[in-house]
Structure formats: structure tokens, C-alpha cells
N, C-alpha and C positions, 0 to 999 in steps of 0.2 A: 341564535346568533352564530355566524360562521367563525371558524378558526382564523384569527388575524394573519397567521403565517401562510395559510392557504389562500386567503383573499388578496394579500398584498406581499407576496414573497420578495418582489424586487425592491420593496421599500424598507426591508429589514436587514440589519447587519447579520452576517453569518453566525456570529456568536449569540444572536437572539434567535435565529432560526433553529439552532440545535435544541433550544429550550421549548420553543413554541410549536414547531412543526409536528404533525402527526397527532395532534390533540383532538379529542371528540368535540363535536359542536357544542357551543355554550348554551345549554338548555337548563331549565330549572331542575336541580337535583341530579344533573348528569355527572358522571365521574370525571375527574380531572385527567386521569390516565386512561388510555384505551384498555379494554378488558382483554384477558387471555382467553381465547376460544380454543378448546380442546375437542375437536370433532374431525373425524375422517369423512363424514357423510353429510350431505345436504338434501333437504326436501326439494323435489322438483317434479313437475308433470309436463307433458308435451315435449315438443322439439327443443333440444338444447341449443341456445343461441349464444353469441358472443356476449360476455358479461355475466353469464350464469356461472356460479361456483361449481355446480355439478358434482365435484368430487374433490377430496382433500389434496390430491396430487396436483390439481390445477390452481387452487386458490385457498386462502384462509383469511378470515377477517383480521387476524393478528399480524399477518404480513403487511397488510395495506398501509398502516401508519408509518412503519419503518421504510417501506418503499417510497412513500410520498416524501418523507423527510430527506432521504438520501438524494432523491431527484432534485428537491429544492436546493439542497446544499451544493450539488454539482452544477446547478443551472440547467438541468435537463427539462424539457417540456413534456416528457412522458414519465410515468412512474418507473422507478428503478425495478430491477428484478433481483431478489435475494436467492441464494443457493445454499446448499448444505455446507459448503466450505469455499475458501478462496480458490482452491484448486478445481473445484467443480465449476466455479464461474469461469476460470481460465479454460477449462475443457469446452464449455459452451462457446466462448469467444474464439477458440481455435477452430471450432466447427465452421466458422465463417470462411475459412480458407478453402477454396474449391479443390476437388481432387485433381492432382496434376498442377496445382498452383505453386506459388512461391511465397514463402514467409521470410521476412527480414526481422531479425531479433537481436537484442544486445547480447554480447558474449557474457556479460555479467547481468544476470537477471535472477528473479526468484527461481530457485533451483527446481521447484515442482513444475513450474511452467516450462522451463528450459528442457528438463528431462522428458516431459510429455511431448514437446515439439520434436525432440531428437528421436524419440521412439516412433512417432507418427511418420516422420521423414524416413526412418529406416524401413518402414513398411511400404514405402513408396507412395504414400498418400499425397505428399507435396515435397517440394525442395526447400530446405532450410539454409538461409544465408545468415551467419552470425557476424556482427560488426561491433566496432568500437562506437558506441552510440554518441559519444562526444565529438566524433570526427564527422563533420557534415559531409565532406567530400566522399568519404568512404560509404556513408549511409546512402547518399544520393546515387552513387555508382551501383550499389546493391539494389536500389529501388528500380533504376532504369534498366538494369541487366547488362549494361555494357556490351550490347550486341546479342545478348541472350534474352530469355523471357523476362518481361517486367514483373515486378512484385504485385501480389494480390493483397497482401497485408503487411503493414508495418507495426511491429509490436514495440511500444515505447515503455521504458521504465526510467523515471527521473525524479530524484537521484536513484542510481542503480543499487542493487543489493549484491555484494556488500561494498563495492568500491566507490560508491557515491559519485559516479560520473553524472554530469548534468547535461541532458539533451537540449538542443535548441528546438523546443517543441513546435513553435510556430513555423519556423523555416522548414522543418522536416515534415510537418503536416501538409504544407503547401506542395512540397516535392512529391509526397505520396499521392496527393489528390491529382497531381498532374499526370500520373500514370494510372489513375483509377484504383489505387490501393486503399483499402479500409485501414484506418488507424485505431488501434487499441492501446490505451495508455493505462498502465498500472499506477494508480495514485495512492497506494497504500502508505508509503513512507511520508508523503507530504500532507495527506488529508485534504478535503475540499476547503478547509480553512486557510490553507497555505498556498494551494495551487488549484487552478481551474482548467483542466485540459480541454474540456469542451469549448471554452471560450478561446483557447489557443488553436483550435482547429481539429481536435481529435473527434472521432466518430463514436467511440465507445470508451467509457471509463470503467476500470476494474478496481475492486477493493477486496482485500482480505478483511472482512468486517471483524474477524477475530482480533485484529490488532488495535489500532487507535480508536476506531469507531465504537466498538463495544468497550474496550479499554480496561477490562478487569480480569483478563486471563481465565475466563470461565465460560466462554462461548466459542464455538467454531462455526463460522458463517462466511459466505462470500456475497458479492453484489456486482451487478453490471448496470450502468446507466447510459442512456442514449436518448437523443432527440429525433432519431431516424425511425419512423414507424415500421419500415420494412425490416430493418435490422432487429428492432425490438421483437417483432412478430417471429422472426427466425429464432432468436434466442429464447423466447418464451416457449416455442414449440420444442426446442431442444431440451429445456428444463422439464417440460411436461412428459415427453416421451422417454427421456433417459432417466428421469426420476430423482435427480439430485436436488431434492426439495428441502427447504428449511423446516425444522420443527417449530411449532408455534411458541413453545416456551423459550427457545433460543432467540427467536425474533423479539419476543417481549423483553428479554434480558438485554438484548443489544440496543433496543430503543431506550431503555432505562439508562444504559451506560452512555449513550450518545448525549444525554442531557448535560453532562459535565465535560464534553469534549473540548470546548473553548478554554475552560479553566485548566484542564490537563495539558493541552498543547501549549498554552501560554507559559505555564510553569516549567514544563519539561524543555521547551525550546530555550528559554532563558538560561536554565541550568546547563544545557548542552553547550551553549556558547561560552559560558564561564569555564567549563571544564576543558573545552577545546583549546582555549587560549592558554590555560595553565599547563595542559599536557604538551603544548607546543614548545614549552621551554624546559621540559623535564629531561633529565639526563638518561632516564630509562626508556625514553621513547625516541625512535629514529624518524618517525613520520606520523603526522596527523592528517586524516582525511575528513574534511568537514567543509561544506560549501560556505559556511559562515565566516571562515577565515579569509581575509583579503588575499592571502598568498595561495589559496586553493585555486586550481585551474578552472573550476566551475563557478567561482564566486560571482563574476560579472553576470553570467547567464542567470544564476539563481536569483540574484538581486533584481534582475529585469522581469522575471516571470513568476517569482514567488513572493509572498508577503512575509516570509520568514525563511529560516534555513533548516527547519526540521529538528528532530530530537535524537537522530542517530548520528553517531560519529565512530570512526574507526582509527585505531592506532597500530603502528608496527613497533613491537617491543624489541629493544636492544637485547641481543643474546639468542635470538632465534625462537623456534617453537618451544624448546624446553623452558626458556625464561618466560614466554607468554603463558604456558600452562601453569608455571609456578605462581605467576601473578594472579591468575584466576582462582587457583586453589587457596590463596592466602586471603581472599576477600571475605568480608563478613556481612556488610550491608548489601553489596551487589550480589545478585543471584545468578549463578552459572546456569544458563538455560538457552534454548534455541529460539524462542519466540521474541516478540518485540511489541512495543506500543501499549503496554499495560501501565498501571500506576506504579509498579515496582521496577527498579532499575535492573536490567539484565545484561549479562556479558558472556561472550563465548569466543573461543578460537575457531574461526570458520573452517580451517582446513582439517579439523577433526572429522569433518564429513567427507567420505571418500569421493563423492561426485562433485565436490566444489572444483571449479576450474583451476588448472595449474597456474593461471595468471594471478590468482589470489595468493599473496605471500603466506608462507607457513607461519609467520610470526604475527599475523594480523588478528587483532581482537576487535569484534564489533560490540559497541556499547549502545544499548537502548536506554536512554535517560528517562527515569520516571519522575515522580513528583515529591520525592523525599527532600529534605533539607540539603541544599547543594554543598554546604560545608561538611556535612556528614559523608556525603558521597566522595568528596575530595579527600578527606582525611582517611577514608577507607582505602582509596587508591594509593595514597602515599605510603600507608603502612604496609600494603601488599607489595609495592615496589621495594620497599626497604627490606622486607623479608625475603623476597625473591632474588634481589640483587643488592646486598647490603652496602656495596660501594656507591650505589647511585645516589645522587643528590638532586635537589630541585632549585631552580631559580625562583626567588620570591615572586609570586604571581601578582599580576595586576587584577585585582578583584572586580574591577569595572568591566562589564561586558562590552566588547566591541563587535564594530561591525564584523550416508552409506548408499551404494548404488540402488538398493531397494527402498531406501528411505530418503525422501527429499527434505532437506532442512528448510526452515522458514527464513 
């Protein structure tokens, strides 16, 4: 018997697909979970043809279930490709920009990808145009070239890291296609449960699997998904030749983590919305960035193209960087750390990283909301603000949810 998720992927809800996809065929005494295969070498005779594993740098049976599951979740018609890290996946995606070409990229992006693009541009491999991704006119002008060379690639990240700007994905994809540009969309923050970039017109979707997909802060992996056979073949060749392959154990762990993605996202999104609303009335906070707030500039777009608002929010702390640092140091439940998307709630001041853009405020804290009890998270924030700024007070919240240069931070 076949796997129902593989036989009827369009008939299942995404929160069912995360549980059902990538399972072995239903045969008598077959395992429920795919096995972990630890082998660098495969038996083979005769001419190597497409589909042969041949060698462990090209393929591994433990990769296949995860790649199939990610493709189903993103709505790709071809298996996804997993990489040794999110940055390795970004490197493969950037290889699609031709030498002498033009890349358009958000000024606020995952810093690893942005720094890589800046370094490649500095070597003269292509021209980099950075834009405010929430400004359609600015992005379209950069795509068309305004009298200069048109773009070859549009890199989207929505919401952006860390400023949470929301791109008008469908409109920008159409504008990119009009000039023949490939669109790569980093969907790490939203996950395929919240946003489907391929359905909105993107050509390639990128994930740091390390974050929400694996979800337990114990795996470093990346992934790319596309329905374009030529693009996939090029990306696969890049992975095989450049060697940024995933370890089978990491792939096995990531698939195990994926099984609870729907529950984790549901819980963390709900808590993020509660916390955003409460922080919005806090005397110690001068600004909250979260597309789930009706007052947020990206709210309408997020509501139109996302099924939720994600689990990341940012706040600007009254009193500047010193006060922001004091809040972080006073927390007990929240963990001060760079990553995001795990079961634990993480927080950090983003400008502690030397290569964070100057447009990111010094007092901005990024909060990755986990699955802890929301009241424990709130109480921890309150006591931290009280210790950091004893004069600060809060307005009674409405508990009902409403609508370094050499090191790249996550």
C-alpha cells in the first residue's frame, strides 16, 4: 500500500502532510518511520545513469523522505534538495545569478545570504542592488534597471529578518518574470504552513531547515524547493560538485522534528500575537514590529498572502541599547541566543552583531516565540523590564489575541 500523503498530497491539509509525508510504503511488518542509512558507498556495475545513487555525495536513502515531504509542503512538483546548512542552500541559489548579472535583494535579509551576496558582488561576479522590499515601486525600478541592465534574480524574504517588512510577493514575482528574472524566496520565518511562495509566483523557495522545520535547535540543514526541472538540475549539480551535502543523521532528525511542525507553529503563533498586543501597550517599549498587529505597515499584505502572522516579533526598548541589553540579561525563561524557530523562546539585541545594517535600531530586540506557556513568557518579560527600568509600568493587557563581520548572525 502506498503512502497516502504521496498518493493524494493535494487532498490533505498541510498539518496532516507534516505527519504523513515521507513514510515508508504500508507493507506487512514495514517500519512506520524511514530508516537511517549510514553509507558513503553504493554497489553498482556498468554505466552510471540518472537515478543511480552511485556515491554518497550524490544521494542517500535518508535524504529522500525529507526531500519528498518538503516538496509536498511547499507545493513543488519535484523533490526538494537538502543542503548542509541554510547558508549552503543560499550559496546554491545565488549560483543561479549569471556572471555579470544583476541581483536585487532586500536591505534587511538573513545576514549570511546578504554578506555572501555583497562579497560576490565585490569580486565582480554580479551587481547587487539592495532595496526596501516593502516598497513595490523601488523594487520594480531595481528590477527593470531604470535604463540600465535588468535584473537576473529577485531575492525575496517576507517577513524580513529582522525588521519584519512584508513583501507583496505576487506583484513582485510578476514584475520579476516580466524582465526574465528568477525569483528566490526565503520562507524560513513563515514556514510552508503559513505561506506558499511557489503558489504566489516564486521559482525557488529556500529554507534554513535548522529553524522551524527541524524545530529543536539540534540540527543544521538547509533546503531548496522548485517545480522547474532546469533550475532543480542546476541546483543539484551545484550541491554535488560543491559538496555541501546533508548528513543522513541530520536529515533523519529533521524529518522527526517536522512531524510536530503544525503543533509548534500553531502554539508559537498564538503566543506571539498575545505578546505583541501586550508589548504594544508597555511603557518600556517604544515600538513593536509584528505583522499581526493591525497597526503594522505590513498587516494587510500579510493577511492577504499568509495564513497566520508567524512567531517572530521585534521590539524597540525605551532607553536605547543599554536598556535593551539590560532586559535581555534579566530574563530567566527566555534564552539569549542568535537562532530562532525552536521549541524554546529566544531573544537577542540584533545590533550586537557588527554586520547588522545601520538601519536596524540599536535598541531592537528580536523575539522568537517558542511553545512555553504564554503567561510564563509574559511574566518573565515583565520582571525583566522592571529590573532593567524600575520606573516602567504596563497597561493591563487584553489577554484575548487579536487580529560580527566574519560571523553572520541567524
